[in-house]
Every structure is written in structure tokens, then in C-alpha cells.
C-alpha positions in Angstrom: -15.2 -6.1 12.7 -13.0 -8.4 13.5 -12.3 -12.1 12.6 -10.6 -14.7 14.3 -9.8 -17.9 12.4 -7.2 -20.6 13.2 -5.0 -21.7 10.0 -2.9 -25.3 9.8 -1.5 -25.1 6.9 -0.6 -29.4 6.6 -4.0 -30.4 8.0 -5.8 -27.4 7.7 -9.3 -27.3 5.3 -10.5 -23.6 3.6 -13.9 -25.0 3.9 -13.6 -25.6 7.3 -15.1 -23.0 10.1 -11.8 -22.0 11.2 -12.0 -23.2 15.0 -9.3 -24.0 17.3 -10.6 -27.6 16.1 -11.4 -27.2 12.5 -8.8 -24.8 11.5 -8.0 -23.6 8.0 -5.5 -24.3 5.5 -4.6 -20.9 4.0 -4.3 -17.9 5.7 -5.4 -16.2 2.3 -9.2 -17.7 3.5 -8.4 -16.4 7.0 -7.9 -12.5 5.1 -11.4 -13.8 2.9 -13.1 -14.4 5.4 -12.7 -11.3 8.2 -14.2 -7.7 6.8 -13.0 -4.9 4.9 -11.6 -2.3 6.7 -11.4 -5.1 10.4 -8.5 -7.0 12.0 -8.0 -10.4 10.4 -6.8 -12.3 13.7 -5.0 -15.2 12.5 -3.8 -18.2 14.8 -1.0 -20.2 13.4 -1.4 -24.0 14.8 2.2 -24.7 12.7 4.6 -24.3 10.8 3.7 -21.7 7.5 5.2 -20.9 4.2 3.8 -18.4 2.0 3.8 -19.7 -1.6 2.8 -16.6 -3.8 1.9 -13.1 -2.8 -0.6 -12.4 -0.5 -2.6 -9.5 -0.7 -4.4 -7.9 2.4 -6.7 -5.7 1.4 -8.1 -3.1 3.9 -7.8 -4.7 6.9 -4.9 -5.0 9.7 -3.7 -8.4 9.5 -2.3 -10.4 12.9 -0.3 -12.9 12.8 0.4 -14.7 15.8 1.3 -18.8 17.4 -1.9 -20.3 18.7 0.3 -20.8 21.6 3.9 -20.1 22.9 5.6 -21.8 20.5 6.8 -19.1 17.8 6.1 -21.1 14.4 8.1 -20.3 12.0 7.0 -18.5 8.6 8.9 -18.9 5.5 8.8 -17.4 1.8 8.9 -18.8 -1.6 11.3 -17.5 -3.9 9.8 -16.1 -7.2 11.5 -15.4 -10.1 9.9 -13.4 -12.7 10.9 -11.9 -16.3 9.3 -8.3 -17.0 10.4 -6.0 -20.1 13.8 -5.6 -19.8 14.9 -7.7 -16.7 14.0 -10.8 -14.5 13.2 -9.7 -11.2 13.4 -11.5 -7.9 10.8 -11.6 -5.0 9.0 -13.8 -2.3 5.4 -14.6 -1.1 4.2 -13.0 2.0 1.3 -10.5 2.7 0.9 -7.9 0.5 -0.3 -4.7 1.9 -2.3 -3.4 -1.0 -5.7 -0.7 -0.7 -4.5 0.6 2.8 -3.8 -2.7 4.6 -1.3 -3.2 8.0 0.6 -6.4 9.0 1.5 -7.4 12.4 3.6 -10.3 13.3 3.3 -11.7 17.4 5.5 -14.6 18.9 7.1 -16.0 15.7 10.1 -16.5 14.1 9.8 -14.7 10.4 12.9 -16.8 8.3 14.5 -14.9 5.4 14.9 -16.7 2.3 18.9 -17.3 1.5 20.0 -15.8 -1.7 22.6 -18.6 -3.5 22.8 -20.2 -6.4 21.7 -18.2 -9.8 19.3 -15.7 -7.4 22.0 -13.0 -7.4 21.5 -12.2 -11.3 18.5 -11.0 -10.8 16.7 -7.5 -9.8 15.5 -7.4 -6.3 11.8 -6.2 -7.3 11.4 -4.7 -3.1 8.0 -3.4 -3.3 7.0 -7.4 -4.0 9.7 -9.3 -1.5 9.4 -9.7 2.2 7.5 -10.8 5.2 5.2 -7.3 4.4 5.1 -6.2 1.4 3.7 -2.4 0.4 3.0 -3.5 -3.5 2.0 -0.8 -5.9 -1.4 0.1 -4.7 -2.1 4.2 -5.3 -4.4 4.1 -2.6 -1.8 2.9 -0.2 -0.2 5.8 1.5 1.4 4.8 4.8 1.9 1.4 5.6 2.4 0.4 9.0 4.4 -2.6 10.1 4.6 -4.1 13.8 6.9 -6.6 14.8 6.6 -7.9 17.6 7.9 -10.9 20.1 9.4 -12.8 17.6 12.7 -14.2 16.0 14.2 -12.8 13.2 16.7 -15.1 11.4 18.2 -13.1 8.4 20.9 -15.5 6.9 24.6 -13.5 5.7 23.7 -13.5 2.4 19.6 -12.7 2.3 17.4 -13.1 -0.2 15.8 -9.8 0.9 15.3 -7.3 4.0 12.5 -8.5 6.2 10.0 -6.1 4.4 9.6 -4.6 1.6 9.4 -1.1 1.2 8.1 -0.1 -2.7 7.2 3.6 -3.7 5.2 4.1 0.2 6.1 5.0 3.7 6.6 2.7 6.2 5.6 3.2 9.4 7.5 0.5 11.4 6.8 -0.6 15.2 9.9 -3.3 16.2 9.2 -4.6 20.3 11.2 -7.3 21.5 12.4 -9.0 18.6 15.6 -11.5 19.1 17.9 -11.9 15.8 19.1 -15.4 15.8 21.2 -15.4 13.0 22.3 -11.7 11.6 22.2 -8.8 13.1 18.8 -6.7 12.5 20.7 -3.6 11.6 21.2 -3.2 7.5 18.0 -6.3 7.0 14.8 -4.8 8.2 13.6 -2.4 5.7 14.6 -2.2 1.7 15.3 1.4 0.9 15.8 3.4 3.5 18.8 5.0 3.3 20.1 6.8 6.7 23.4 6.6 7.7 23.9 8.0 10.9 25.2 5.7 13.4 25.9 2.6 11.4 28.5 0.8 9.6 29.6 2.0 6.8 29.7 -1.5 5.1 25.7 -1.7 6.1 24.9 0.6 4.1 23.6 -1.8 0.3 21.4 -3.3 2.8 21.1 -0.6 5.3 17.0 0.8 6.6 16.7 2.8 9.0 19.0 4.1 12.2 18.0 1.7 14.3 18.9 3.2 17.7 16.2 6.2 16.5 13.4 3.2 16.1 
């Protein structure tokens, strides 16, 4: 119920063995090779860019650096025309069908909200480094962030974690905010204002002292 694969987006090959000497190119392929209901341990050998949402399926997906270097993970900004509006969301791991996500020892970068992007409506279930999606099979999504640097621009495209229609169990340990503070920029849609600056309410996600 456990599979470890090394990934190098620039030099890897999705037909390779997935070992450190012969890494895969995509996290998508590492997830596909992991057993349903098991753990997919992804070891990054370089920076990684999510160009599209990647469903986890019924797996716990652990993404971590293969060394002490905190490789960057960045997200593609995506727009889509819906019947009544134009929405914006990002690439990233989507916790479909009861999946969960853990990032360890990495640098998580939130894209900037600039240009014409503010005119589009945020689709909060499909945005961020961990996305809940709309799967009816997902009741409680679990996200764990440990020993990560977090880079959030002053005008953030989205919170670090999307909320969607499902509850999120969040564990955050030893995070370093290298730009904006985490308060109000962590999880979309959770709005407990206790102990927070009112100016953060538009992006509020939880009371971090309670977390």
C-alpha cells in the first residue's frame, strides 16, 4: 500500500522506473502508479510546476524534497468560461474521492493576482496547492504542511489551500512565511474572526492561534 517515486520535471521520463537514477517526469504518473487507498511518496529532485489540477484519487499523496534543498512548487493560473461567469483557478493536487495531501520540506509559492485576473471569479474548490474539488465521495479532506517555506504575494491569486464544499482538517508545523503572513491566506472560506485583524477578513481562513 506504499509506493515511492522520484520526479524530475525537466529531466525525467514517465516511462522510466521512477528511481532516483531514472526519475519520472510528472507527479501525475507517480500517483497513477501508487495503489488505491495507499500512500504515494513523491520525492522531488528539482522545482515543479503544476500546469493542471491533478486528482489524487483514493490516495494519501506525500510530496517532499529528495534532499535538504526546499524545491519550489508553483501553480499555473487557469481561466474557464462557465455559463454565468468566467472563473479562475490553478493547477495543483485535487483531493478527489477521499484523498489527502501532505507537503514536507518544500517551498510553496502562491501565484500573484495581477493583470486582468482580478476580473475573474475565484473557483475556490479548484485553486491552491491542495484542492477539495466537488467529489461527493469526499467528506473530510486532510492537508498536512510541515517544514515548508510559504511565499504569498501581497495580491494573492488564491489562498494556499482551496476549500470547496468539504471540510478541511489542517495540520501545519514549522512553516516559514517568506513574504506575507499566513493569517488570512491559508484556507479559502473558513471565516472564524476571533483574534484576527478585521483587515484580514476578506482572505481569512482560520484563527491560527487556535490551530
